[in-house]
TORMI-122920 format. One record per atom (N, C-alpha, C): x, y, z; residue in three letters. Coordinates in steps of 0.05 Angstrom, whole numbers, plus 5000, padded with zeros to 4 digits. Example, Ala and Ser with C-alpha at 12.3 -4.5 7.8 and 13.67 -1.06 7.14 Angstrom:
% TORMI-122920
526448865156ALA524649105156ALA526449345156ALA525749555142SER527349795143SER525850015157SER
***
This chain:
% TORMI-122920
501749765000MET500050005000MET501750255000MET500750464988ILE502150714987ILE501950855014ILE504250925025LYS504451045052LYS505351335051LYS506951405031LYS508051675030LYS508451755000LYS507451984992VAL507452074964VAL509152324960VAL510952314941LEU512252564933LEU510552684910LEU509952944913ILE508253084893ILE510153244875ILE510453144851ALA512353264832ALA511053494817ALA510053694832ASN508553914819ASN508354144839ASN506854344832ARG506554584847ARG503654684845ARG503154914858GLY500655054854GLY498254904864GLY495954974852GLU493454864862GLU493254564860GLU494454434840ILE494154144837ILE495754014859ILE498054134867ALA499554014889ALA497954034915ALA496654254919VAL494954284943VAL492654074942VAL491554034919ARG489353834916ARG490253554923ARG492653484915ILE493753214920ILE494353194950ILE495453394962VAL495953394991VAL493453335006VAL491253464999ARG488753425013ARG487753135010ARG487953024986ALA487052744982ALA488752554999ALA491352605000CYS493052435016CYS492352455046CYS491752695055ALA491152735083ALA488652575091ALA486652575074GLU484152425080GLU484552125080GLU486652035066MET487251745065MET489351665085MET490251845102GLY492251785121GLY495051735109GLY495551865086ILE498051825072ILE499752085075ILE502252055081LYS504052285084LYS504652405056LYS504852675055SER505452805030SER508052965032SER509552955010VAL512053105008VAL511853294985VAL512253554990ALA512253754969ALA515053824961ALA515353914936VAL517854014926VAL517354304916VAL519454464917TYR519154744908TYR521654864898TYR521455034878ALA523555204869ALA523655444888ALA525855594888GLU526055814906GLU523856014903GLU522856054878ALA520656234873ALA518056144887ALA517955894894ASP515555784907ASP515855734937ASP517955854949ARG518555804977ARG516055854995ARG514556054988TYR512256135005TYR509556044993TYR509755854974ALA507255764961ALA505555594980ALA503055574974LEU501155444992LEU501655144994LEU502455014972HIS502954724973HIS505254664991HIS507154844994VAL509454805012VAL508554815041VAL506654985046ARG505555015074ARG503754785081ARG502354675062LYS500254475068LYS501354195071LYS503554125056ALA504553855056ALA505853785083ALA506053525089ASP507353435113ASP510353505114ASP511653485091GLU514453555088GLU514753715062GLU516853875060ALA517454025036ALA520454055032ALA521354025007TYR524254025001TYR524754204977TYR526954364980SER527654544959SER528954404935SER528254504911LEU529454414886LEU531654604877LEU532154814893GLY534255004885GLY533255254873GLY535055424864PRO534255694855PRO532955704827PRO533455494811ASP532355504784ASP529255494785ASP527955654769THR525055684771THR523555454759THR524655324739VAL523155114725VAL524654854723VAL527254864719THR528754614714THR528454404736THR528154484761GLY527854294782GLY525454124779GLY523254254771TYR520754104767TYR520853924742TYR522853954725LEU523153804701LEU525453604702LEU526653564725ASN528853374728ASN527853114739ASN527252924721ALA525952674730ALA527752514749ALA530352494743HIS532052344761HIS532252464789HIS532352724790ARG532552854816ARG530052814832ARG527752834819LEU525152804833LEU524852514844LEU525652314829VAL525452044838VAL527551994861VAL529952104857ASN531952074879ASN530852194905ASN529552424903LEU528552564926LEU526252394939LEU524652264922ALA522552094933ALA523751864949ALA525851744939ILE527151524953ILE528551624979ILE529851854977GLU531251965000GLU529352035023GLU526952115017THR525052205037THR523151975046THR523651735036GLY522051505045GLY519351475031GLY519051605008CYS516451574993CYS516551314978CYS514151194976ASN513950954958ASN512151004934ASN511451264930ALA509851334906ALA510351624899ALA509751684873LEU510151954863LEU507752024846LEU506652264852HIS504352364836HIS505352594819HIS504952584792PRO505952794775PRO504153034771PRO501553014781GLY499653224776GLY499053264747GLY498953514737TYR498653564708TYR500753764700TYR501353774674GLY503453954665GLY506153844673GLY508254004670PHE511053914676PHE511553644664PHE512153444682LEU512953174672LEU510652974673LEU508153064676SER505952884680SER505552694657SER506252774633GLU505952604609GLU508652534597GLU510652534614ASN513352464605ASN513952174611ASN514252004591PRO514651714596PRO517251664612PRO519251834610GLU521751794624GLU521251794654GLU519651974664LEU519051984693LEU517751724702LEU515751634687ALA514351384695ALA516251154693ALA518051154673GLU519950934670GLU521950924693GLU522951154701ILE524851154723ILE523551054749ILE521051144753CYS519551044777CYS519250744776CYS518650634753GLU518350344750GLU520950204756GLU523150314746ARG525750184749ARG526750194778ARG525850404793ARG526850434820ARG524750374841ARG522750224833ASN520750124851ASN519150334866ASN518650554852ILE516850774862ILE514250754847ILE512050744860GLN509450724846GLN508850994833GLN508650994806PHE507951224791PHE504851244791PHE503751454801ILE500851474803ILE499751574777ILE499551384758GLY498751434731GLY499051174715GLY498751184689PRO499050944673PRO502050864670PRO502550634657THR505250544653THR506750724634THR509350714635SER511050874617SER510450814588SER509950554582ALA509350484554ALA506850614544ALA504750624560VAL502250754552VAL502651054550VAL504151174568VAL504651464567VAL506051524541VAL508051364534ARG509551404509ARG507851364484ARG506251154484ASN504651094460ASN502451284455ASN501051364477MET498851554474MET499851844470MET502351894479GLY503452164474GLY504252204446GLY504651984431ASP505251994403ASP502551994388ASP501852224378LYS499152254367LYS498552074343LYS500652024327THR500151844304THR499851554313THR501351474334HIS500951204345HIS498151184357HIS497351394371ALA494651384384ALA492451364363ALA492751504340ARG490751494318ARG490651204308ARG492951084303LYS492950814293LYS491650614312LYS492150654338THR491050484359THR487950504359THR486950754356MET484150794357MET482750684332MET484050714309LEU482950604284LEU482750304286LEU484750174297ALA484749884301ALA482549794320ALA481949964339ALA479849894359ALA477049974350ALA476850094327GLY474150174317GLY473150434328GLY474950604339VAL474250864349VAL474651064326VAL472551224319PRO472751404296PRO474851624301PRO476451684281VAL478451894282VAL477952084259VAL478852334261THR478552524239THR480352434215THR479452484190PRO481052414167PRO483752564168PRO485852434159GLY488452554159GLY490652364151GLY493152434157SER495452264150SER495452014166SER496451794155ASN496551544169ASN498751544190ASN500751724187GLY502951744206GLY504152024204GLY506652054212ASN507952314210ASN508452374180ASN508352624173VAL508952704145VAL511952734143VAL512952644120ALA515852644116ALA516952924110ALA515453074095ASP516353344087ASP514053514078ASP514553754070ILE512453944063ILE510953844038ILE512353714019GLU510953623995GLU508953404001GLU509653224020GLU507653014028GLU505353144042GLU505953344059ALA503753484073ALA501853624054ALA502953734032ILE501253864012ILE499553663998ILE500653433991GLN499153223977GLN496853113994GLN497453064020ILE495352954038ILE493153164041ILE493853414044SER491953634048SER490153664024SER491353634000ALA489753653976ALA487753413974ALA488553183984ASP486852953983ASP484452974001ASP484953074026ILE482753084046ILE481253354044ILE482553554032GLY481253814028GLY481854004050GLY482254254043TYR482754474062TYR480054564074TYR480154674098PRO482454724115PRO483454474130PRO485954474139VAL487054254153VAL488454364179VAL489054174197MET490554244221MET493254104219MET495354264223LEU498054164224LEU498754134253LEU499453894263LYS499753844291LYS502353714298LYS503553794320ALA505953654330ALA505153384341ALA506653174333THR505952904342THR506052874372THR507853004385ASN508152984414ASN507153234428ASN505353384414GLY504453644425GLY502253614446GLY501453844456GLY499353844477GLY499154124488GLY496954174503GLY496554434515GLY496254664496GLY495354604471GLY494854814451GLY497354904436GLY499654784442ARG502154854428ARG502754664406ARG504254764386GLY504954594363GLY502654524346GLY500854714341ILE498454664325ILE497754914309ILE497154884283ARG496455114266ARG494255024247ARG492255204243GLN490255164222GLN491355274196GLN491055124174CYS491955204148CYS489555194129CYS488955424118ASN486555444100ASN487155394071ASN489755394064ASN490455354036ASN493455274035ASN494355214011GLU497155124008GLU499155334018GLU498655584012ALA500455794020ALA500855804050ALA498655774065GLU498755784094GLU500155534105GLU499755304091LEU501055054099LEU504155084096LEU504955194073ARG507855244069ARG508955434090ARG507455634097GLN508355834116GLN508555714145GLN506555554152ASN506355454180ASN508055204184ASN508655054163TYR510154804167TYR512754834182TYR514555014174PRO517055044190PRO516555164218PRO514455324221ARG513855434247ARG513055224267ARG511255044258VAL510354834277VAL512554644284VAL514254584264ILE516554404270ILE518354534290ILE518954794286SER520754934305SER519554944333SER516955004335GLU515655024361GLU515654744374GLU515154534358ALA514954264369ALA517754174380ALA519854244365GLU522554164374GLU523254304400GLU522554564403LYS523154714427LYS521454624451LYS518954564446ALA517154504468ALA517054214475ALA517454034455PHE517053744460PHE519453574453PHE521553704442GLY523953554436GLY523753384411GLY521553424395SER521253264370SER519853444350SER520853434325GLY519553594304GLY517653444287GLY516853204295ASP514953044280ASP512153184280ASP510853184256VAL508253304253VAL506453124236VAL503853164239PHE501953014222PHE499653204214PHE497953114196ILE495853274185ILE493153154193ILE491253324200GLU488453244204GLU486553434190GLU484353344181LYS482253514170LYS481253704192LYS481053954185PHE479954154204PHE476954134205PHE475954104229ILE473054094233ILE472154374243ILE470654514227ALA469854794233ALA468154804258ALA468854974277ASP467255034301ASP466154784313ASP467754594321PRO466754344334PRO466054394363PRO464754204375ARG464554204404ARG466654014415ARG467954094436HIS470153944448HIS469053794472HIS468753534468ILE467553364489ILE469653154498ILE470053124524GLU472052934534GLU470752754555GLU471752514557VAL470652314575VAL472752234596VAL472052234621GLN473752144643GLN473551844646GLN475751714647ILE475751424652ILE477451354676ILE476851124688LEU478351004709LEU478850714701LEU481350614704ALA481950344697ALA483950234718ALA483249994729ASP485049874749ASP487049684736ASP488649554752LYS490649374742LYS489649094738LYS487049054741HIS485748794739HIS483848774716HIS484148964697GLY482548954672GLY479849094673GLY479249224695ASN476649364698ASN476849654688ASN475149734670VAL475150004659VAL472350114660VAL472050354670ILE469450494671ILE469850784662ILE467650904654HIS467651194648HIS465951344669HIS466651594674LEU465151764692LEU463751984677LEU462851914653TYR461352104636TYR463152324626TYR461952524613GLU463452714597GLU463552994609GLU465453144598ARG465653434604ARG465653584577ARG464453814577ASP464353984554ASP466454204557ASP468454214540CYS470654404542CYS470754594518CYS468354654507SER468254804482SER468955104486SER468555204511ILE469255484516ILE472255514520ILE473555594499GLN476455604500GLN477455824481GLN479955904486ARG481256114470ARG483956014461ARG484356004435ARG486855914424ARG487555634435ARG485655464435HIS485955184444HIS486555154474HIS486155374489GLN486555364518GLN483755384531GLN483055194548LYS480355184560LYS480055414580LYS477655534580LEU476955744599LEU474855654619LEU472755524609ILE470555424625ILE469955134617ILE469454964637GLU468754684631GLU466154614645GLU464654434633ILE461954364644ILE461654064643ILE460353954664ALA459753674665ALA456953634677ALA455353464664PRO455753354637PRO455253564616PRO455753504591SER455353694570SER452353754566SER451554014566PRO448754074561PRO447954034532PRO449953954516GLN449353924487GLN448853634479GLN449053444498LEU448753164491LEU446153054503LEU444852864489ASN442652714501ASN443752464513ASN442152314527MET443152074541MET444251864522MET443051834499GLU443951644480GLU446751714470GLU447251964464GLN449952054456GLN451952024479GLN450952074503ARG452652054526ARG453651774531ARG451851584528GLU452651304531GLU454451214509GLU453951314485TYR455551234461TYR458451334464TYR458851584471ILE461551694473ILE463051574498ILE461451514519GLY462651384542GLY463751104534GLY462150964518GLY462950704509GLY465450714491GLY465650924474LEU467950964458LEU470451004475LEU470151154496ALA472451214514ALA473450964528ALA471550794537VAL472350534549VAL473750364529VAL472750354505LYS473950194483LYS476750294478LYS477150564478ALA479750674473ALA481750604495ALA480850624520ALA482550564543ALA483350274543ALA481450104537THR481949814536THR483949744514THR483649874492ALA485349814469ALA488249874474ALA488850074490CYS491650154495CYS492650044521CYS491149874535GLY492049764560GLY492349964583GLY490450144584TYR490650374602TYR490050294631TYR491550414650THR490950394678THR491050664691THR489550704713ASN489350954728ASN487251134716ASN487351394722ALA485451594712ALA486551704686ALA484751744667GLY485551864642GLY483151994628GLY483652134607THR481552274593THR481752234563THR479552154551VAL479452114522VAL477952354510VAL479352504492GLU478152754481GLU477152704453GLU474752824448PHE473452804422PHE472653074412PHE472353094385LEU471153324373LEU468453224362LEU466353394364MET463753334355MET462953534333MET462453444309ASP461953634287ASP459153724286ASP458453884266GLU455754004264GLU453653794259GLU454453554250ASN452553334245ASN452453144268ASN453653214291ASP453653054315ASP455352804313ASP457352804295ASN459252574293ASN461552624312ASN462352414325PHE464652434344PHE467152334331PHE469452474336TYR472052394326TYR474052404349TYR475552184352PHE477652174372PHE479752394366PHE480552534386MET482552744382MET485252664395MET485152594421GLU487552514435GLU486752394462GLU488752274475MET488352164502MET490352294521MET489252414542ASN490952534563ASN491552324584ASN494052254587THR494852034605THR495552144633THR493852304644ARG494352434669ARG491652534681ARG491852654704LEU489652794716LEU489153054701LEU486553114695GLN485853354681GLN485453594700GLN485953824691VAL485454074706VAL482554074715VAL480753984698GLU477854014703GLU476653764716GLU478253594729HIS477153354742HIS475053424764HIS475253654778PRO473253704799PRO470353694791PRO469753784766ILE466953794759ILE465853504755ILE467553324747THR466653044746THR466252934774THR467953014792GLU467652934820GLU464953034831GLU464253284824GLU461753404834GLU459253254824GLU459253164800ILE456753044789ILE456652744795ILE458952614802THR458952324807THR459352264837THR460452444852GLY461052394880GLY463552224884GLY465252194863ILE467652034865ILE470152214867ILE471852164887ASP474352304889ASP476352174870ASP476852304848ILE478552184827ILE481452164836ILE482452354852VAL485252334861VAL485652104880VAL483652064898GLN483851834916GLN483751574900GLN482051564880GLU481851324863GLU484551274849GLU485851484840GLN488551454828GLN490451314847GLN490451404872ILE492251284892ILE491550994897ILE488950934899ARG488050664904ARG488950484881ARG488550574856ILE489250414833ILE492250364832ILE493850574837ALA496750544838ALA497650344859ALA496050324881SER496650134902SER495949844895SER494649804871GLY494049544862GLY491249454870GLY489649634881LEU486949564890LEU484949554866LEU482949394869THR480849374848THR478949614850THR477949704827LEU476049914827LEU473649854846LEU472850064860ARG470650024878ARG467950044864ARG467950124839TYR465450174824TYR465350014798TYR462949934791GLN462449824765GLN460850034749GLN460650004723GLN459450214707GLN456550274716GLN455150064724GLN452350114732GLN452150274758GLN454350294773ASP454250444798ASP454550744793ASP455350824769ILE455951104763ILE453451244752ILE452651454765SER450351614756SER451051904757SER449552074743ILE449952354742ILE448052494760ILE449052684776ARG447352834793ARG447753134787ARG445853254773GLY446053544768GLY448153614747GLY448953874749TYR450953984731TYR453154124747TYR455554124737ALA457754274750ALA459254424729ALA460454644737MET461954824719MET464554914733MET466754924718GLU469255024729GLU470255264713GLU471055464728PHE472155704717PHE475155714723PHE476855734703ARG479655764708ARG480356054714ARG481056104739ILE481756374747ILE484656424740ILE485156554718ASN487856604709ASN488756894716ASN491256914722ALA492457184727ALA493057304699ALA490957404686GLU491157514659GLU489257754657GLU489857924638ASP488158154632ASP486658104606ASP484158014607PRO482757954583PRO482458194564PRO482358434575LYS482058674558LYS484658744544LYS486858624552ASN489458684540ASN490558434527ASN488858304510ASP489558054496ASP490557834515ASP489257834539PHE489857624559PHE492757624567PHE493957864569LEU496757884577LEU497057794606LEU499057634612PRO499457544640PRO499657774659PRO498557744683SER498557964703SER499557854730SER502157804731PHE503357694755PHE503957914775PHE504257834800GLY504758034821GLY503557954848GLY503458154866LYS502558094893LYS499458124895LYS498257924908ILE495357934913ILE494958094939ILE493858334936THR493558514959THR491258424977THR489158314965ARG486858214980ARG485657984965ARG484857774980TYR483557544967TYR481157464984TYR478757454972PHE476357374986PHE475257124971PHE475256894984ALA474156654972ALA471156664973ALA469856544954THR466956524954THR466256264969THR463656224973GLY462755984987GLY459755944983GLY458555805002GLY455655755000GLY455155484988GLY452655394986PRO451955134976PRO452855104947PRO453954864941GLY454754804914GLY457154954903GLY458755064921VAL461055224912VAL463655114924VAL465655084907ARG468254974915ARG470455134901ARG472555194916THR474855324904THR477355164908THR478655084887ASP481254954888ASP483355164880ASP484955244899GLY486855464893GLY489455434907GLY491255624901ALA493855624914ALA494655914921ALA492656084925ILE493156364930ILE492056444957ILE493156674967TYR492256784992TYR493057074993TYR491857225011THR492557515013THR495457545020THR496857705004GLY499757745007GLY501457564990GLY500257354978TYR501857174961TYR502657324935TYR505157284927GLU506057404902GLU506257184880GLU504657214860ILE504657024838ILE507157054821ILE508856854820PRO511356874804PRO510756874774PRO512456994759PRO511957014730PRO513056784713PRO513856574727TYR515256354713TYR513456124704TYR511056124714TYR509355884710TYR506755954696TYR505055754693ASP502355794682ASP500856004697ASP499156154684SER497756374696SER495356294713SER494556044713MET492255964728MET492955954758MET491456104774CYS492156114803CYS489955984820CYS487555944809ALA485355814824ALA483255714804ALA481555534815LYS479355434799LYS476855464817LYS474855584805LEU472255614819LEU470355404807LEU469255234824ILE467455024815ILE464755054828ILE462655054812VAL459955074822VAL458354834813VAL456454754830TRP454654534824TRP451754624829TRP449854524813ALA447054564817ALA445454334805ALA442854314812ARG441254094803ARG440454104774ARG440354354762ASP439554374734ASP441254604722ASP441054614695TRP442654804680TRP442155094687TRP439655174689ASP438955454695ASP439955524723ASP439655344742SER440655404769SER443655424770SER444955264753LEU447855274751LEU448855554741LEU447455654722ILE448155924712ILE447856134734ILE445556124748ASP445056314770ASP447156284792ASP447856044799ARG449756004821ARG452556094812ARG453156034786GLY455756124776GLY456056424777GLY453956564769ILE454056864769ILE454356964798ILE452856844816ARG453156924844ARG455956874855ARG457056644849ALA459656574860ALA461856744848ALA461656804822LEU463656984809LEU463557264821LEU461157354828ARG460857624840ARG461957624869ARG461757394882ASP462757374909ASP465757374912ASP467157234893ILE469957204896ILE471457464890ILE473657514904GLY475157754899GLY478157704899GLY479457774878VAL482457754876VAL483458024867VAL484858164885TYR485758434880TYR488758464880TYR489658664865GLY492558704862GLY493558614836GLY492058434823ILE492758344796ILE490258334779ILE490558314753LYS488258274735LYS487657974734LYS485057904732THR484357624729THR482157594708THR481557354702THR479357294682THR476657284695THR476357344720ILE473757334734ILE471657504721ILE472057754715PRO469957914702PRO469257814675PRO471157694660TYR470557594634TYR468757344636TYR469357164656HIS467656934661HIS464857024666HIS464557234682LEU461857334689LEU460357424664LEU461657564646GLU460357654621GLU459557414604GLU461157204604ILE460356964588ILE457856844600ILE457756824626LEU455356694639LEU452856864634LEU453157124633LYS450857294629LYS449957314599LYS451557194582SER450957194553SER448657004546SER446757104532ALA444456944523ALA445356714506ALA447456754490SER448456544473SER449556304489SER450956374511PHE451956164528PHE449656024543PHE447756174553GLN445656064569GLN443855864555GLN443955864528THR442455664513THR443555394516THR446155374524GLY447555114527GLY448355004500GLY448355174479ARG449155084452ARG451455264443ARG453855164444PHE456155324436PHE458355144426PHE460355264413ASN462555104402ASN465155234408ASN467355124398THR469955234404THR470555504393THR468755604376GLY469055874365GLY467656084381GLY466556014404PHE464856194420PHE466256454426PHE468756444436VAL470156684445VAL470556874422VAL471456764399GLU471856934375GLU469257044364GLU467056894367GLN464456974357GLN463157194374GLN464257234398HIS462957434417HIS465057624429HIS466357784412PRO468357974422PRO467058194440PRO464458234437GLU463158434454GLU463258374484GLU463758114490LEU463758044519LEU466258154533LEU468158254518LEU470458384531LEU469958674538LEU467658774532ASN466959054538ASN465759084565ASN466958964585TYR465958974612TYR467359194628TYR466159274650SER467459454669SER467959314695SER470159364708LEU470759244733LEU468659314754LEU467859124769ARG465559164787ARG466259344811ARG468659334821HIS469459484844HIS472059634839HIS472259874848SER474860004848SER476259924874SER478959974875ASN480459904899ASN479360064923ASN478460304919LYS477460464941LYS474960344952LYS473160244934GLU470660114943GLU471259864959GLU473259714950VAL474059464965VAL475059534993VAL476759744994ALA477859825020ALA475659915039ALA473760055028THR471460155045THR469859925055THR469359725037ALA467759485044ALA469159325066ALA471759295064VAL473259145084VAL473159285111VAL473559555111ALA473559705135ALA470859695149ALA468759695133THR465959685144THR465459405156THR466459195143ALA466158925153ALA467658885179ALA470058985181ILE471658965206ILE470259115229ILE469259355222ALA467959505243ALA465459365253ALA463959245234ALA461459105243ALA462158865260ALA464358715253SER465158485269SER465958555297SER466858805301MET467758905327MET465559045342MET463159055330GLY460859185343GLY461059485343GLY462559595324LEU462859885323LEU460760025306LEU
***
């Protein structure tokens, strides 16, 4: 059994894993770069160890992380998401040194991280994929030939890409010629490989993904789907579970496809199978994320299953506690990524000191974060500093609760995406529950918001609240 876990990550996901370990009676070990010395995950874990002054390289040194796990008496390592979470080398080193990697095997991480291998695996399993190249394209001339065969527009994608990087839409041959060297260069820098492939571009699809759990005994189940269509430049902003755009028949169908996909690649632990849904309601496999997803909390809210705890149980060799018939959906949940960005300034990062932070609360409201009053957000990492999750029994109530919760929360001293999220929820187009990945670009007017409070108003409200609490 897992007794002590090294968390090879930072920020809100590290805090989330610490909490899951605490409830299971498992010791947690945090790691941190010098820029994260005062981070919340360092304060919350049972133990914390420095990775040195480098801001990023420590979190990316697989050998050092596994060595530290062994030195501190850990028998498991959780990679979280981002950083090395989908790096097969980290999983491989853990396997070699008898540390339980809380995720799938290194072979699965490697195979599913290779997008062309993943496409071939899905085709063999009978899971529909978008039309495109059978493997990596050898050169620009082959890319042009394939694109002419399947028809423009096409998507040029890095084989080992992810997170919205290493991907370009090409509407004609001229754009393909222009983008080809750019994608290769970006892929080499970000993923260490310049391999690329071609897929048919599906105009304004809906982005639907399915959460799966698979144990080491051959049991695979799905926890239904999430709708991630509200995104900007392939980066998700708001996620919803279940999708308000699917009926029950579609929901069962796509869930079955996800189980088939996971079974075909020998998957174990928690993972996500991502699909695109076209205007004719056809589903196409896009990729498989071999890690915990940022948006896992909304699945937890509608199913009542703690996915992080299930990850730890599966890594310990335990059998799944649930069969498919045990999984049901209760209401709707929505997650807002609270990013330290200025939406009115092309979402420019807005790092710095948080002068005041007020968490929201009430029924059906959850915040997964790594911020507090006085915390200084470093400029070296992803801009997401918290996630606001709301749950309600029906779609209309979810909208109302989301608006209330977004108005309640307060993050001051930096710009955030909170007011933009609020405008999206108040939009009649969003409230219909019918939207696609082009929503943000289709509604530029939503950026014409005004900040709800000035700093002076906030200071006055705080002073009034303090005075009231003291009976003044």
